[in-house]
C-alpha positions in Angstrom: 44.2 -7.9 -17.0 45.2 -9.7 -13.2 44.3 -6.4 -11.6 41.3 -6.3 -13.1 40.2 -9.8 -12.4 41.0 -9.4 -8.7 39.0 -6.1 -8.7 36.0 -7.9 -10.0 36.5 -10.7 -7.6 36.2 -8.0 -4.8 33.0 -6.6 -6.2 32.1 -10.1 -6.2 33.0 -10.0 -2.5 31.8 -7.3 -0.2 34.5 -6.1 1.8 33.8 -7.3 5.6 33.3 -4.2 8.0 35.2 -4.0 11.8 32.2 -5.2 13.9 31.9 -7.1 16.8 30.1 -9.6 14.9 32.9 -9.9 12.5 35.6 -9.9 14.1 34.3 -12.9 16.9 33.2 -14.9 13.5 37.3 -14.8 13.0 38.1 -15.4 16.5 35.6 -18.7 15.8 37.8 -19.3 12.7 40.9 -19.3 15.2 40.0 -21.0 17.8 38.4 -23.9 15.0 42.3 -24.0 13.4 44.2 -23.1 16.7 42.8 -25.5 19.2 44.0 -29.1 17.8 47.0 -27.4 16.3 48.0 -26.5 19.5 47.9 -29.9 21.1 49.9 -30.9 18.1 52.9 -28.3 18.1 52.6 -29.0 22.0 52.9 -33.1 21.7 56.2 -32.3 18.8 57.9 -30.1 21.8 56.2 -32.4 25.4 58.8 -35.4 23.5 61.9 -33.6 24.1 60.2 -32.6 27.8 59.5 -35.8 28.4 62.7 -37.2 27.5 64.5 -34.7 30.1 61.8 -35.3 33.0 62.6 -39.2 32.6 66.5 -39.0 31.7 66.6 -36.3 34.3 65.9 -39.0 37.3 68.8 -41.2 36.2 71.1 -38.2 37.7 72.2 -35.1 37.3 75.2 -36.0 34.3 71.8 -37.8 32.1 69.8 -34.8 32.8 72.3 -32.3 31.7 73.9 -34.2 28.8 70.1 -35.3 27.5 69.4 -31.3 27.7 72.0 -30.3 26.1 71.4 -33.0 23.6 68.0 -32.0 22.6 69.0 -28.8 22.6 71.7 -28.8 20.1 69.6 -30.6 17.9 66.8 -28.3 17.7 70.1 -25.7 16.8 71.3 -27.5 14.3 68.8 -30.2 12.9 64.8 -29.5 13.7 65.1 -25.5 13.7 66.3 -25.8 9.6 63.6 -28.1 8.9 60.8 -26.4 10.4 61.9 -23.6 9.5 62.3 -24.6 5.6 58.8 -26.3 5.9 57.1 -23.2 6.8 58.0 -21.2 4.0 54.5 -23.8 2.8 52.8 -21.6 5.0 52.7 -19.2 2.6 52.3 -21.0 -1.0 50.5 -23.8 0.2 47.6 -21.0 2.1 47.8 -18.7 -0.8 47.1 -21.5 -3.2 44.4 -23.1 -1.9 42.5 -19.7 -1.2 42.9 -19.0 -5.0 41.5 -22.9 -5.6 44.8 -24.1 -7.0 44.4 -27.1 -5.2 46.8 -29.5 -6.8 49.4 -27.1 -6.5 49.2 -27.6 -2.9 50.0 -31.2 -3.2 52.9 -31.0 -5.8 54.4 -28.4 -3.0 54.3 -30.3 0.0 56.6 -32.9 -1.7 58.7 -30.7 -3.3 59.0 -29.5 0.2 59.6 -33.2 1.2 62.2 -34.0 -1.4 64.1 -30.6 -0.2 64.3 -31.1 3.3 65.5 -34.8 3.1 68.4 -32.9 0.9 69.3 -31.2 3.9 69.2 -33.9 6.2 72.2 -35.1 5.0 74.7 -33.0 5.8 72.7 -31.9 9.4 73.1 -36.0 10.0 76.7 -35.9 10.0 76.5 -33.0 12.2 74.7 -34.9 14.9 77.0 -37.9 14.8 80.2 -36.3 15.6 78.3 -33.6 18.1 80.6 -35.2 20.8 83.7 -33.6 19.1 82.2 -30.5 18.2 80.9 -30.0 21.6 84.3 -30.6 23.5 86.0 -28.4 20.5 83.9 -25.6 21.6 85.2 -25.5 25.3 81.8 -27.8 27.1 82.6 -29.8 29.7 83.7 -33.5 28.6 81.3 -35.7 30.5 78.5 -33.8 29.5 79.5 -33.2 25.8 80.0 -37.3 25.6 75.8 -38.0 27.0 75.1 -35.4 24.8 76.8 -37.0 21.6 75.7 -40.4 22.5 71.6 -38.7 22.2 72.1 -36.6 18.9 73.5 -40.3 17.6 70.9 -42.6 18.2 68.4 -39.3 17.2 69.2 -39.6 13.5 66.2 -41.8 12.2 64.0 -38.8 14.0 65.8 -36.1 11.5 64.9 -37.9 8.3 61.1 -38.6 9.6 60.4 -34.9 10.7 61.6 -34.5 6.4 58.6 -35.7 6.1 56.4 -34.8 8.9 56.8 -30.8 8.7 55.4 -30.7 4.9 52.7 -32.8 6.3 51.4 -30.9 9.2 51.7 -27.6 6.8 50.1 -29.9 3.8 46.6 -30.2 6.8 46.7 -27.4 8.4 46.5 -24.7 5.3 43.2 -27.1 4.1 42.2 -26.9 7.8 41.9 -30.8 8.5 43.4 -30.2 11.8 41.6 -33.0 13.2 43.7 -35.6 11.3 46.7 -34.4 12.6 45.3 -33.8 16.7 44.6 -37.7 16.9 47.6 -39.1 15.5 49.4 -36.8 17.6 47.7 -37.2 20.8 47.3 -40.7 20.6 50.7 -41.7 19.8 52.4 -39.2 22.6 50.2 -41.4 24.8 51.8 -44.2 23.7 55.3 -42.4 23.8 55.1 -41.9 27.3 55.4 -45.2 28.8 57.4 -46.2 25.7 60.3 -43.5 26.6 60.1 -44.7 30.2 60.5 -48.3 29.5 63.3 -48.0 27.0 65.5 -45.8 29.5 65.1 -47.7 32.3 64.1 -51.3 31.7 65.7 -51.8 27.8 69.9 -51.3 29.2 70.0 -47.9 27.1 69.5 -45.7 29.4 68.9 -42.1 28.7 70.0 -42.8 24.8 66.6 -44.4 25.0 64.5 -41.7 25.3 66.2 -40.8 21.4 65.0 -44.2 19.8 61.4 -43.2 21.6 61.5 -39.8 19.5 62.1 -41.6 16.4 59.3 -44.1 16.9 57.0 -41.4 17.7 58.1 -39.3 14.3 57.9 -42.1 12.0 54.5 -43.5 13.4 53.2 -40.3 12.7 54.9 -39.8 9.2 52.6 -43.7 8.6 49.6 -42.4 9.9 49.4 -39.1 8.2 50.9 -40.2 4.5 47.9 -43.2 4.6 45.2 -40.3 5.7 46.5 -37.7 2.8 46.4 -41.2 0.2 43.2 -42.8 1.5 40.8 -40.1 2.4 38.5 -38.7 0.6 38.8 -35.0 2.6 42.0 -35.3 0.7 41.1 -35.8 -3.1 41.3 -32.4 -4.3 44.6 -31.6 -3.1 46.3 -35.1 -3.9 48.4 -35.2 -6.5 50.7 -38.0 -8.6 54.3 -37.9 -7.4 55.8 -36.9 -10.6 58.9 -34.6 -11.8 56.5 -32.0 -11.5 57.7 -31.6 -7.8 61.3 -30.7 -9.2 59.7 -27.5 -11.0 59.0 -26.2 -7.7 61.7 -26.3 -5.8 62.6 -22.6 -7.1 59.6 -21.2 -6.0 59.7 -23.6 -2.9 63.4 -22.1 -1.9 62.5 -18.5 -2.5 60.2 -18.7 0.8 62.1 -21.5 2.5 64.9 -20.0 2.7 64.2 -16.6 4.8 61.6 -18.5 6.6 63.9 -20.9 7.7 66.7 -17.8 8.8 63.7 -15.9 10.4 63.5 -18.8 12.3 66.6 -19.9 13.0 68.2 -17.1 14.2 65.3 -16.5 16.7 65.6 -20.0 17.7 69.8 -20.1 17.9 70.1 -17.2 20.2 68.0 -19.1 22.6 69.6 -22.0 22.5 73.1 -20.2 22.8 72.1 -19.6 26.5 72.7 -22.7 26.8 76.4 -23.0 25.3 77.1 -20.0 27.5 76.1 -21.3 30.6 78.1 -24.2 30.0 81.3 -21.6 30.7 79.7 -20.4 33.9 80.9 -21.6 37.2 78.8 -24.6 38.0 78.1 -25.6 34.5 76.0 -28.9 35.1 73.7 -26.5 37.9 73.3 -23.6 35.2 73.1 -25.6 31.7 70.2 -28.0 33.9 68.5 -24.8 35.8 68.9 -22.8 32.0 67.6 -25.7 29.9 64.5 -26.4 31.8 63.3 -22.3 31.6 63.9 -22.6 28.2 61.9 -25.8 27.6 59.2 -24.5 30.1 58.9 -21.7 27.8 59.1 -23.7 24.4 56.1 -25.5 25.5 54.0 -22.8 26.4 55.1 -21.0 23.2 53.6 -24.1 21.9 50.1 -21.8 21.9 51.1 -18.6 20.7 52.4 -20.3 17.9 49.6 -22.5 17.4 47.8 -19.3 16.9 50.3 -17.6 15.1 49.8 -21.0 12.8 46.0 -20.2 12.4 46.8 -16.5 11.6 48.9 -17.6 8.9 47.1 -20.2 7.4 43.5 -17.7 7.4 45.6 -14.9 6.7 47.0 -16.5 3.3 44.5 -18.4 2.5 41.9 -14.7 2.0 44.9 -13.2 0.4 44.8 -15.8 -2.4 41.2 -15.7 -2.6 42.0 -12.3 -3.1 40.1 -11.0 0.2 42.2 -8.4 1.9 39.9 -7.2 5.1 39.2 -10.8 5.9 43.2 -10.9 6.0 43.4 -8.0 8.3 40.7 -9.4 10.4 42.2 -12.9 11.4 45.2 -10.3 12.5 43.0 -8.2 15.0 41.4 -11.6 16.4 44.8 -13.5 16.3 46.4 -10.7 18.6 43.5 -10.5 20.7 43.5 -14.3 21.8 47.3 -13.7 21.9 47.2 -11.1 24.7 44.6 -12.9 26.8 46.2 -16.3 26.6 49.5 -14.9 27.9 48.0 -12.8 30.4 46.3 -15.8 31.8 49.7 -18.8 31.6 52.2 -16.0 32.6 49.9 -15.1 36.2 49.4 -19.2 37.0 53.1 -19.6 36.4 54.2 -17.2 38.8 51.7 -18.8 41.2 53.0 -22.3 40.5 56.8 -20.8 40.8 58.1 -22.8 43.7 56.4 -26.4 42.6 57.5 -26.9 38.6 61.1 -27.3 39.3 60.0 -30.4 41.1 58.9 -31.7 37.2 62.3 -31.8 35.9 64.6 -32.9 38.9 64.4 -33.8 42.7 67.4 -31.8 43.9 66.7 -28.8 45.9 69.5 -27.0 44.8 67.9 -27.4 41.3 64.7 -26.5 42.1 65.4 -23.3 44.0 66.9 -21.9 41.0 64.6 -22.5 38.7 62.3 -20.4 41.4 64.4 -17.4 41.2 64.3 -17.5 37.2 60.6 -18.0 37.6 59.2 -14.5 37.1 61.8 -13.9 34.4 60.4 -16.9 32.5 56.5 -15.1 33.5 57.6 -12.2 31.4 59.7 -14.2 28.9 55.7 -15.8 28.2 54.3 -12.2 27.2 57.3 -11.1 25.1 57.4 -15.0 23.1 53.5 -15.2 22.7 53.1 -12.1 20.7 56.5 -12.0 18.9 55.0 -16.0 18.3 52.0 -14.6 16.7 53.2 -11.5 14.9 55.8 -14.3 12.8 52.6 -16.0 12.0 51.5 -12.5 10.0 54.8 -12.7 8.4 54.5 -15.7 6.9 50.8 -15.5 6.3 51.8 -12.7 4.4 54.8 -13.7 2.5 57.3 -10.6 3.8 59.7 -14.0 6.0 63.1 -11.4 4.5 61.8 -8.5 6.6 61.4 -10.8 9.4 64.7 -12.2 9.2 66.4 -9.0 9.3 64.5 -7.7 12.2 65.4 -11.2 14.0 69.7 -10.7 12.9 69.3 -7.1 14.5 67.3 -7.7 17.7 68.7 -10.4 18.8 72.6 -10.8 18.1 73.2 -6.9 17.9 71.1 -6.3 20.9 70.1 -9.6 22.8 73.3 -11.4 23.3 75.6 -8.8 23.4 73.8 -7.6 26.6 73.5 -11.3 27.7 76.5 -11.8 28.0 77.5 -8.5 29.5 75.1 -9.0 32.3 76.1 -12.6 33.0 80.2 -12.7 32.3 80.8 -8.7 33.2 78.0 -8.4 35.4 78.3 -11.6 37.1 74.5 -12.1 37.4 75.1 -15.6 35.6 71.7 -17.7 34.3 69.7 -14.8 35.1 71.9 -12.1 33.2 72.0 -14.4 30.3 67.8 -14.0 30.5 67.5 -10.9 30.7 69.5 -10.4 27.6 68.1 -12.0 25.1 64.4 -11.1 26.7 65.4 -7.3 26.0 66.5 -9.2 22.0 63.0 -10.2 22.3 61.1 -7.2 23.3 63.2 -5.4 20.5 61.6 -7.8 18.1 57.9 -7.6 19.0 58.1 -4.0 18.6 59.5 -3.7 15.0 57.5 -6.9 13.8 54.6 -4.9 15.6 55.5 -1.6 13.3 55.7 -3.7 10.3 52.2 -5.1 10.8 50.6 -2.4 11.8 51.8 -0.8 7.8 50.9 -3.5 6.0 48.8 -2.4 2.9 46.6 -5.7 2.4 45.2 -4.8 -0.9 48.2 -4.7 -2.5 49.1 -7.9 -0.4 46.2 -9.7 -1.8 47.3 -8.1 -5.5 50.5 -9.5 -4.8 49.7 -12.7 -4.1 46.7 -13.4 -7.2 49.2 -11.9 -9.7 52.2 -14.4 -8.3 49.5 -17.8 -8.4 47.8 -16.6 -11.8 51.7 -16.0 -13.5 52.5 -19.3 -12.2 49.4 -20.6 -13.8 49.8 -19.0 -16.9 53.4 -20.3 -17.5 52.4 -23.9 -16.6 49.8 -23.7 -18.9 52.2 -22.8 -21.6 55.0 -24.7 -21.0 57.3 -21.9 -19.9 58.3 -23.4 -16.8 
């Protein structure tokens, strides 16, 4: 019955051919979504970048401690929440494409509740972070600075548990302007607030942690009010009820592999910071690798935004039983990414002698950043490609395959090679970076192979079958 219904829908919606016109139309759709999403994602990364920039001008210890703290906060907290919320890109995107609007709202509440539960043990890790870092052999002075920062950052963790599902709620409906206005407006206010809290309030580096929490919670309030009162959210707005508990199992079925897929990649890069702390002159190595990593993370928001737009378009079209439109979204998003990464990496290479001064005034740090810049340029291209490919994975709902790929690419290849080049061949920070990029290259190749072999018609059938089965069970009281 379900297959016949899908076949009937396909007859009513003729398959779109691969022509210049259909490609250009899909590019416009991708740009429409990605254009505002990129600043929204960038603003979240800029919080950490700005915190490091401002605190780094106190002294080298503040720079190292803040850089390590933001990296650790990503590894042990934010990465979990971003990964879990990414499960909504499959569930909410396909539900919206199938016009099951109330399901989208209920799943958003389910995700918020699940993420808040996860925040409880994560916050304890942040509170005891100084002792953990000292235990694993990190420099005691840097560990003390990082531990103070993560403790003051705990309120932002719970705010992030609200913010990430809300972002997916708007993204899957292509309601990107509310997120854009909220994020950009509050980011403008964040800069002077962060500066005042660091230099004028007596809080020093932890003032940046307070500013981050204020920014996150302000965005949560604004987006929640818009969701409740805007007519644009009328169809997908759902009352908070016990229904949110019934969807926890289905949410976790996609959220857990999404988290594993994202965290395995995220952790591998952040592990570089920990390994750099074991090298000679750990303050210099940690500072420079943190600068390179945060530069890459900031630039990564562009392909990640394109990947988020691809995920939205793919999941929407699969839910609506339009497999060819989903395939066209892949072609359009990859085309944009190739162009974008080429331009960005070339620009970064031209400015390689200058951008180190953004983070530090010390010549030793700036010179080391200049040496690392060509490697970062290569990373921009590889990271851009895999950022869109992981978006394709989220839109299709095969995050579990991405998790296995990331495990093999980074932990069986990238990290061992990085440790060998850095400690055995004495390449130090450059060796760490080269090794992890070998893992990124392997990940990109494997994801590309999988993406080229996707059976889009079967993906559409699977999406519709799951949505219809859930609706049938709900209507008959079987859930």
